[in-house]
C-alpha positions as CSV (number, residue, x, y, z in Angstrom):
1,M,86.5,40.0,64.5
2,T,89.9,40.4,62.7
3,Q,90.3,42.4,59.6
4,S,92.5,41.3,56.7
5,V,95.0,43.8,55.4
6,T,96.3,43.5,51.8
7,I,99.4,45.5,50.7
8,K,99.1,46.5,47.1
9,P,101.7,48.0,44.9
10,F,101.7,51.8,44.8
11,G,101.1,51.8,41.0
12,R,103.8,54.3,40.0
13,S,107.6,54.4,40.2
14,I,109.1,55.7,43.5
15,P,112.6,57.2,43.0
16,F,115.2,56.5,45.7
17,T,119.0,56.0,46.0
18,I,121.3,53.4,47.4
19,D,124.9,54.7,47.9
20,G,124.0,57.6,45.6
21,Q,122.9,55.4,42.7
22,P,119.4,56.1,41.5
23,F,116.7,53.4,41.5
24,T,113.0,53.2,41.2
25,T,110.4,50.8,42.4
26,S,106.6,50.4,42.4
27,D,106.7,48.2,45.6
28,I,106.3,50.4,48.6
29,V,107.6,47.7,51.0
30,Q,110.6,45.5,50.4
31,K,113.0,43.5,52.5
32,A,116.4,45.2,53.2
33,S,118.2,42.2,51.6
34,E,116.2,42.7,48.4
35,L,117.3,46.3,48.2
36,L,120.9,45.4,48.8
37,R,120.8,42.8,46.0
38,L,119.2,45.4,43.7
39,A,122.3,47.6,44.3
40,G,124.6,44.6,43.6
41,L,125.6,44.0,47.2
42,E,125.6,40.8,49.3
43,P,123.3,41.0,52.3
44,N,125.7,38.7,54.3
45,I,128.4,41.3,54.0
46,Y,126.4,44.5,54.2
47,D,123.4,46.0,56.1
48,L,121.1,48.6,54.7
49,G,120.8,52.0,56.3
50,E,118.5,54.9,55.6
51,L,119.6,58.5,56.0
52,Q,116.9,60.4,57.8
53,G,116.9,64.2,58.0
54,K,118.6,66.8,55.8
55,E,121.0,69.0,57.9
56,R,122.5,66.3,60.1
57,P,121.0,63.0,58.9
58,Q,120.7,60.1,61.3
59,T,121.1,56.5,60.0
60,K,118.4,54.0,60.6
61,R,119.9,50.5,60.2
62,F,117.9,47.5,59.0
63,A,118.5,43.8,59.4
64,D,118.3,41.6,56.3
65,D,114.7,40.4,56.9
66,D,113.4,43.8,58.0
67,P,110.6,45.3,55.9
68,V,111.6,48.7,54.5
69,E,109.0,51.2,53.5
70,I,110.3,53.2,50.6
71,E,109.3,56.8,50.3
72,K,109.9,59.2,47.4
73,D,113.5,60.3,47.3
74,A,114.6,58.0,50.2
75,R,118.3,57.8,50.7
76,F,119.8,54.4,51.6
77,V,123.4,53.5,52.2
78,S,125.2,50.2,52.5
79,I,126.9,49.6,55.8
80,R,129.7,46.9,55.9
81,E,128.9,44.5,58.7
82,K,132.5,44.0,59.7
83,A,135.9,44.5,58.2
84,D,139.1,42.6,58.9
85,V,141.8,44.6,60.7
86,A,145.4,44.1,59.6
């Protein structure tokens, strides 16, 4: 027998940042591309990264269609996919 799982909105605003700019959401899980668009960035140019840890944060990188679980005070950054070299 399989169980059905339903994801429901958290019900309150969760604060987080993207490139240092503050945002809030009531949706716990969103696609990385949706978060980039929220910050005014194009997903075909940027990837989303999450800074994990305080002292020496590591960056977890997400593909555009990856689901991202947003925790209170999460810190996300934009990562340019590639840059032209002169």
